[in-house]
N, C-alpha and C positions, 0 to 999 in steps of 0.2 A: 291589586297593584301590578300583577304580572301583565294583565291586559293593558293597563295604563302605560307600563313600561314599553310594551310592544308598539303601542300607538305613538308614543313620544319618539321612538326610534325610527318609525316608518313614515310618520306624517308630520314632520316638523320643518318642512320646507327643503329647499335645494341644498342648504348647508348640511343638514342631517343626512340627506341622500349621498352627498359627496363624501362625507365622513364615513358612512357605511360602506361605500364602494371602495374607499382606500383600505379599510379594515379587511374586507372580503378579499381584495386582490393580494394584500400582503400575506394574510394567513393562508390563502390558497397556494401561493408559491412555496411557503414553508412546509405545508402539509405534503405537497407533491414531492419535495426533496426528501422529507422524512420517509415517505412510503417507498421511494426509490431505493433508499439505503436499506430499509428493511427487506425489500424484495431481493436485492443482491445478496444480503446475508442469508436469506432463506434458501436461495439457489446454491450458495456455497455450502450450507449445512446439509442440504439434500444430496448434493454431490459427494460430500465427505462421508455421508452415512450410507451410501449405496453398498450393495453386496460386493465385497472385494475379492474377486476370483484370483487376482494377482497375489493375494496374501496366502494362497494355499501352500501348505508345507507338506512335503512328502517324506517317505521313509528313506533311510540310508540305502546305498546301493548294494549292501551286503545281502547275499542270498536271493538275488533276483532269479526268477524262473520265467524266462521269456516265452517258453512254450505253454505256460499255464493259461487257463481259461477263466481266471478269476475276474470279477467285475472291477477292474482297475485299469490304470494307464501309466505310461512313462511320460514324464514331462521334463522339458528343459526350458525354463522361463528365464529370460535375460533381456538386457537392453541393447539396442543397436542405435547407431547414429547416422544421420545423413544431413549434410549441409547445416550442422549445428542443431538439428532437430532430433529429439529422442524418439525412438520407435520401441514399443513394447512388443517383444517377440516371444511366442510360445510354440515350441516344437513338441508335438504330442503324438503318441502311438497307443492305440487301444490294445489292452491285453485280454479283453473279454467282450461279450455281447452287449453288456450294459456299462460301458465305460463312462466316467463322469463327463458332463457337458457343461461348458461355461455359460453364464447368462448372455443373452443376445444371440445364441445359436440354437437351432433345433437339433442339430447333430454335429459331432466333431468331424473335421475333414478326413477323408481317407488318404492313404499314402498317394502322393502325387497331386494333392489338392491343397488349397489354402483359402481361408476367409480373411478379408482385410476390412479395416474400418473405412467408412466413406472418404475421409480425408486422405488416408494412405492410398486408397484405390486411385484417387485423382493424381496423387504424386507419382505412383507407379506408371500411370499412363503418360505423364509428361516428362519424366526424367529419363536420361539415356539408360538403356537396359543394362549395360555392363557396369554402371555405377550403382544401381539399386536393385532392379528386378532379378538379376542373376543370383542375388543372395537368397531368394526364396524359390526353390525348385517346385515345379508343378504348374497347374492351371488354376485360375480363380474360380472357386465354386459358389461364391456369393459374398455378401457383406455382413459384418458384425452389427447386430442391432443395438439400439440405444441402451438396453439393460446392461450391456457389457462394456460401456464406455463412460468416461467421466465428462465428456463434452463433445461437441460437433467437430472440434479440431484435433482430437486425440489421434495419434498414429499408432495403430495396433494391428497385429497380424497373428493368425493361428495357422501353423503349417502342419499338414499331415505327414507322418513319417512311419516307417516300419519300426518295430521294437528294437531290432538290432541297430538301426541308425541312431535312435535316441540314446540307447545304452552306451554308445561310443562317444557321446558328447560330454565334455566336462560339465559337472554340476547337475547331471540328470538325477531325477528322483522318481519314486513310485508313488502314485496318488490313487487313493480309493474314493475320496469325496472332494467336492469343491468347497472351499471355505465360504461360510455364510456370515462372518462377522464384518462390521464396517471397516473401511480402510483406516489404517493407522499412519496418517500422514504426519511426518515429523514437523512439518511447517504449519500444521493446522492451528496450533496454539498461537503462532505468530499472527495468522490471519484473523483469528477470533479477537486477539488483543487489538489489532488494527480496526476491526469493525466496532469494538467496544469504545475505543478512543474516538472513532468517528461519530458514534451515536451520542457520546457525551458532548463532543465538540459541536454537534448540530443542535442538541437540546438547549444549550446555553443561548445561542443566538435566536433560536425559535422562541424561547421564553421571553427574550428581550424584545422580539418582534411583537409578540402578543401584548406584552406590557406597554410598548410604545403605542400600539393601536388603541388600547383602552384609555390612554391618556390624551388622545386627540381632542382638541377643543375643551381641555379640562376646565379652563376658566369659564367658558360659556355654560358648560354643564353645571358647574357649581352655582352659577347665578340662577339657572332654572331650578335647581334643587332647592335653593334658598327660597324662591318664590313658592314652590310647592310646600315647603316647611312652614311658610308664613300662613298658608290657608289651612293648616292643621295637621299635616303629615308628621308622623313620628320619625325618629332617627332610624328605626328598624325598617320602616317603609321606604325611606330614602335609600338605604343600602340595597333593598330589593330592586328599586328602579335602576340603580347604577349597575347592579349585577345583571339584570335582564338586558340592559342596553349593550353591555360588553359581550355577554354570552350569545346574543343573537347574531352579532357580526362574526364572532368566532365560529359559530355553528354553520352559518352560510359559507364562510371561508373554507371550513373543513369539507363541506359538501362540494364546493367548487374545486378544492384541491384533489378530492377523489376523482372527479371528472377529468381534471388536468393530468393526473397521473395515468389514467387510461389512454390518454392521447400520446404521452411520451413513453409509455411502457415498451412499445416495439423497439424503440431506439436503445433501450437498455440491453437488448440481446447482443449488441455489438460491443458492450463494455467488457474489458479484459482486466478485471481487478486482480486476479491471481495469475495473469499471464495467458489464460485461455478463456474462451467463451463458455457460457453455460447454455444448456438446452433452454430454449425460450419458454417452454411451459413451466419451468421451475421458477421463473422470475415473477413472483407474485406474492403479495402479503397474505398472511393467514387470515381467516374470517375474524378471529378474535383480535387481530391487530387492527383491522378496519374498525371494529367496534370500539377498541380502546382509543383510537385517534378521535373518533366522533364524540366519545364521552369526555375524554381528558382535555381536549383543546378548549371547549366552552367552559369547563370547570376552571381551567387555568386562567382563562380570560376574566371570568367572574372574580376569582381570587385576586388577580392583579388590579381589577377595578376597586375592590374593597380596600386593598392595600394602599392604593393611591389616595384614598380618602381618609387615611388614618390620622393625618394631621389637620383635617378639615372638620371643624365643628360648626354646625349651623344652629343658631339660636331660634327660639319660637318667633322672634321678630323678623326673621329672614336675613340676619346678618351672618355672613360667612367669615370666620376667623381662621387664618392659616398660620401655623407656626413656621418660622424660618428654620431651615435646616442648618446645622452647625457646619462650619468649614472643615474640610478634611485635614487631618494632621499628618506630620512627617513620618510618624511611626508606620504608615502604610507601605513604605518602601523596604522596611526591615525584612519581611519574609522573602521577598525576591532576592535581596542581596545575600541573605543567609543561604538560600538554595544555591546560588551561583558560587558562594564560598565553599560549600560542600563539594561541588564538582571540581573546584580548583585545587583541592587538597585531600581532605579525609576520605573521599570516595575511592581514591586510588592509593591510599597509604600503604597497602599491602603489596604493591608491585603492579603488574599488568592486569591482574584480575580485580575488577572493581568490587567494592562492598555493596551487595545487592540491597541491603536494608537502607544504607545511607543514600544510595542512588535513588531509590524510590522516594525516600523522604525529601531529598533534594529536588526531585521533579515536582513533588506535591507542593513544596514551598514556593517554587518558581511559578507554578500555575496559579496558585492562590494569590501570590504576591503581585502577579501581573494584573489581575482583576482589582486588587485592593489599591495598587499604586496608580492606576489610571486616573481616577478623579483628582488625586493630589497633584500629579504631574500636569494634568490639564489646567488646574487652577494656577500653578506656578507659571506655566507657559502663557496663560492669559494675562496674568499680572505683568509679566515681562513685556508682552506685546503692548499692554496699555501704557506702560511707562515710556517705551521707546517710540511709539508711533506718533505720527502727526496726521494720520488719516482718520476722518470721522467714522468711516465704516469699520475700521479695525478697532477703534476705541469703543464703539457701541457693541460690537461682537465680543470684545474682550471683557467688558464690564458684565455682560449677560452671563458669560461662562464663569466669571469669578463669583457671581451671585449664586449659581447652581451648577457647579462642576460635575456633580453626579449625574444630573440629567443630560448634560452635554456629552458625557462619556458613555452613557447607557446604551445609545443606539449602536455604538461600534464595539461594545465590550465583547460581543460574541466572536469578533474576528481575532481576538488576541490569542486564544489557545490554539486555534487552527494555524495561524501564521507562525506561532512559536514551534509547534510540532513539525510543521512542514519545513521550516527553515533549518531546524536541527538535523532532520533526516536528509534534506537536500544538500546540506553542507558535508555530511559524512559520506554519503554514497559516492560522489565523484572522487573523493580521496581514496576510498577503498578500491574503486575500479581502476584508477590510475596506478595504485600500488600493485594490483594483480598483474597488470600488463607490463610492469617494470621488473618482474621476476627474472633473475639471471640476465638482466639487461635486455630482456625480450628475445634472447637467443633460443629459448625453448618453445616459443609460441607455436611454431610450425612443426614441432616434433610430435609424431604419433606414437603412442605407447600401447602395447598389447601384452597381455599375460596369457600364457598357454597352460598353466597348471595352477590349481588351488592347493593350499597346504594339505598334504596327505594324499595327493593324487599324482599320477604319473604325467610327465610332459609329453612332448612329441617324440616319436621314434627317430633314430639317427637318420634313416633314409628320408623320412618326411621333412625333417628340419633342413637337411641338405638341399632337397628339392625346393623348399620354400625360400631359403636364402638365395638360391640361384635365380628364382623368379623375381624376388624383390630387387636384387641387384641389377636385374635386367631393365628396370624402369629408369629412364633418363633423369639425371639430376637428383637421385635419391641416395642418401647415406644411411647405412644400417649399423646398429650397435646391438649384436646379440648379447643377452645376459644369461649366463650359465649357472646352474645350481651346482655347488661343490659339496662333496661328502667328506673328503679327507681334510685333515687339519693342515692348513697352508703354513709355509715356512715364514719366519719373521717374528717380530715382537708381538706379544699378546695385545689385544685391544685395551685401550684405556678404560678406566672405571666409568661405568655409565654409558659406554658406547654400545650400539647394537652389534650383534655378531656379523662377521663378514662371511655370509653364507652364499654369496654370489661372486662371480668373476667375469671379467671382460677382457678381450684382447686389446693390447695397447694400440695396434694399428687402427682399429675401429674407433677406439676412444679418442684418438687424435682429431677425429672429425666432429667431436662434441666437447670442445674445450671448456664449456660452462660446468661440466661434471668433474673436471680435474685433469691432471696429467700424470702419466706413469713416470716412475723413476728411470733414470738412464739405464740402457741395456736390459730392459725388462720386457718379456714377451707378453705377459698377462698379469693382472693384479686382482686381488680380492677386495671386496668392499660391500657396503650395504646398498648396492645399486637398486635392489628391489624396492627400496623406500621411495625412489623417484617414481616408479611405476604405480605405486599404490596411493600416492598423495592425492587428496581431494580438495586441498586448499592451497592455491598457488602462493599465498602469502607465507606459507611455511617452508617452501622449497629452499629459499636462500639460507634458512637456518641449518639445513643439512648438507649444503654444498661447501667445499668440494668433497666428492666421495673418493677421490684418489689424489695422492700427493707424494711428497718426498718420503713420508713414513709408511706408505702403503706396503702391504705384504705381497710378495710375488707368488705367482702360480706358475708351475713349470709348463703346463699345457692345458688347453681346453678341449682337446680331442677326446671324444667319448663321453663328454659331459652332456647332460640334458639341458636343452635350451628352455629356461623357465619363462623368459619374457624377452621383449625386444623393443628398441627405440628406432623409429624411422623418421628421418628428417627430409621434408620436401615442402617447397613453397607453392606447388601446383595443386589447387583444390580438386581438379579432376583426378590427378594421381592419387590424392588422399582417398577419394571415394572408391576408386578401382582397387587400391590396396586394401581398403576396409572390406570390400567384397571378397577379395582373395583370402583374407584372414577369417572370414565369418565362420568357416567350418572348424577352425582350430582354437579359437579364443574362448576362454572362460567368461570374460567380460567384454563389453563393447569397446573396441579400440577408439581412443579419443586423443586429440591433440591437447597440449597444455592450454592453448587458447580456448578450446572448447570446455575444458575443465573450469577455466576462469569464467567462461560465459555462463555455465550452469549456476555458479554462485552469484554472478552478476545479475542473472535473471531474478533470483530471489531478492537481492538487494533492491533491484529496480522495481519489482512488484511492490515491495514495502514502501518505496518512495512514491509510486503511483497512487497507492492507497492514501498516503498522507496528502499528496497534492490534490487528489479527488476530494478529500475532506475540506481542504482549503478552498477549492473552487465552489463546493456546495455551500460552505459557510459564507463565502463572499456573496453568493446569490441571495442567501437569507439576509445577510447584512445589508445588501442593496435594497431589498424589500423593506427592511427597517428604516433605511434612509428615505425611501419613497414616502412611507407613512409619516415619519418624523417631519420631513420637510413640508409635505402637503398639510399635515395637521398644524404645524407651527405657523404656516402662512394664514390658515383659516383662523387660528386662535388669536394671532396678533394683527388681524385686519384693522382693528380700530387704532392702535397706536401707530402703525405704519401709515395709515391714511392721514392721521393728524400730522405726522412728520412731513408727508408730502405737501399738505396744505400750508405747513410752516416754511416751505421752500426747499426741503431736502430733495436732492436729485434722486431719480429712480435708481441710477447706477450705484449710489451710495447704499440704498436699502438692499439692492441685490448683493453688494459686497458683504453686507452684514450677514445675510443668509448663507452665502457661500463660505465665509470664514467660520461661522458657527458650526458648520457641518464638516468642513475640510480639515480644520486644525485637529480635532479629536481623532478623525480617521487616520490622518498621516502619522500623528503621534502614536496611536495604538499600533500601527504597522511597524514603525521604526523600533518601538520598544520591544515588541514581540520578536522581530527579526534579530535585534541585538542579543536578546536572551537566548534565542536559538543558536546563534553562532557561539555564544559563551558556553553552551553545553557541548556543542560539536567539537570545539577545539581540543579540550582535554581528552575526549574519547578517541579522537584520531591519534593523539600523541601516545596513548597508553595501550590501546587494544591491538597490539602486534602490528602496528602500522607506522613504525618509526620513520620509514622511508617516505610516507605519504604526508603531504602538507595540506593544511586547510585550503580547500579550493572553492572558488565561487560556484554556486549552484548552476545547474544547466539551464538552457533556454526555456525548458518547460516550466521551471519554477518562476522565472521572471515573467513569462507569458501569463502564468496563472495569477500570481500576486499583482504584477503590474497591470495586467488586463482587468483584474477585479477592481483595483483601486481606480483605474481610469473610468471603468463603467460606473462606479459609484459617484465619481465627480460629474460624469455626464448626466446621471440621474438628478443630481442637485441642480445642474445648469438647466435641465429640461423643465424644472419646476419654477424657474425664475419668470418666464412669461406670465404665469398665474399671478405673480406678485403685482405686475403692472395693472392687471385687470381688477384684482381685488382692492387695490388702493387708489383707484381712479377718483379724483376729487368730485366728479359728478355723482358718484355713488356714496358720498359721505353721509350716509344715514345709518344710525345704529339703533338697536332695540333699547 
């Protein structure tokens, strides 16, 4: 029976060949997309599992013996910034002959030398020296190899120093060995979740595609199976023939998909799912993943073929009897409405922090509800169109969708989850980004903040801080606010309950240039407050919660003379001055000086990366959905060749038949997109209101979202229109001959 099934699939005329070609093309596109997603996840996982030399933790500075000859080194690992780009910087000094060496280097740089990553080396050659290269003393000894980098775009540098120079740096540690554990990226779980959602979102339309392919020309197939049953075949043999027919097309499509993936694989090296590129050799499926795709796709196709025959019973006399499917009921919309109701109230009943269990339950209900509600809404829309229309094309299309709304919605069901997730994220991210930029009315965006001492360590000496302030005030258009650490108890009322201690002070003359932070009481020389909190904040959305830091009730400080300068705020709108000041502060700061706009950008990058993953899933799903439409439209035309030809012979214009095909495909497609987008906005709105973003309002998604969704829907409609010329050819009256 297997040989007979292969012969029937390959040698049954042009119609069988066309059907097989449609199946192969659709499955190939879906398999290529799936392999591309797996490849990017493998590259992400390999990058995340690399040896993390940046995770090395050294000993405390107590008891350093700089003249010792032990096999160790002094390290000062911290971050630097240039033009909004983060630079990983390591200042290292060997204490012995066998000092630890990071991956990617054969030896550590000697004093007066440095090794840079290829991307940073190019940046050093192109940027003005006083803005960047002057931060790294010495000459370039070489490049950091791939083993020490997370990607080709990473900016990293290892600077050779003497032990005394490193020991004088804030945050220096003594290191005996380099860490060998994988990196502990706090955002890794977010990316894994994104890839997981993407895989699920892709599997659904891929299965729909395979199912649509196996249902091509179902009526003609059932007629042939009935004839075979008439000559003595059993029901089991009929099932084998159907399974072989479906599995053959799926297997050929999977093989073609593997070849197509090899063609598009080089382009994946430029994809920045996590904001950076991966090394090209990491972007590849595992051997077992290739094998799983080749095995599972034909099995899924065979299963879909058998499932499609579950209501078909062929008698020994060759009569095919097919049971009518029951109409969808209104209960299908209840899960979706229940999920939206959870987000509208109970998820946030405890305040700003959502209930995680209810949130997950709500999302699950919405996702399941979207799939369940689609056929019922398609049926209702078709019935409404049938009652209101006076067009023959609309009436024919509506009646067909009313007769089988599940089949009408099936080809586009895979788009629902992707558009829902993409719309929810694309609605939240613009609101978050606009809220970050509105912090303190935007007055702090160009303020550079720098910290000179960590808790428990000494700050700058009096002479050093005086020289530094003089040089900073020498820059044109620059305002400076030194923040001093105070040891004595300041005069005035004690802090209110729950307020942080006022362990820093600022001069009122300098504070007047930063009105967003507050104002000094009249006739006050200096005030105490928790100004250090502004320097340490890592989420701009929380800044407004702690402002103002000075006001009518602030405690006065007699003088700041003799106090250690703990940190500083520097306001300038000149980006060149920012980089020159950052270079000036490089030798003194414990952490990389950043503007508040750059702090916002770091978080915005994470949000944008999550949005990009979601939109990438939407785009890939639309591609697979478009393939499903190609298969569905082409197969539907082949299957309905006889009734359409008879309608043309009866005088029905070709444009009417074309309208039937277009409406049958376009109505469920647009309905699914609108339904999913509405549910996405329904989830985004309460999240924006509650998650510490009261100032942010629900904003329209960005142009990338509209280009992705709108472009995908437009492409799908063009696919439908491209199949209409085939309708004229198949239904030509001169070819009105049927088997």
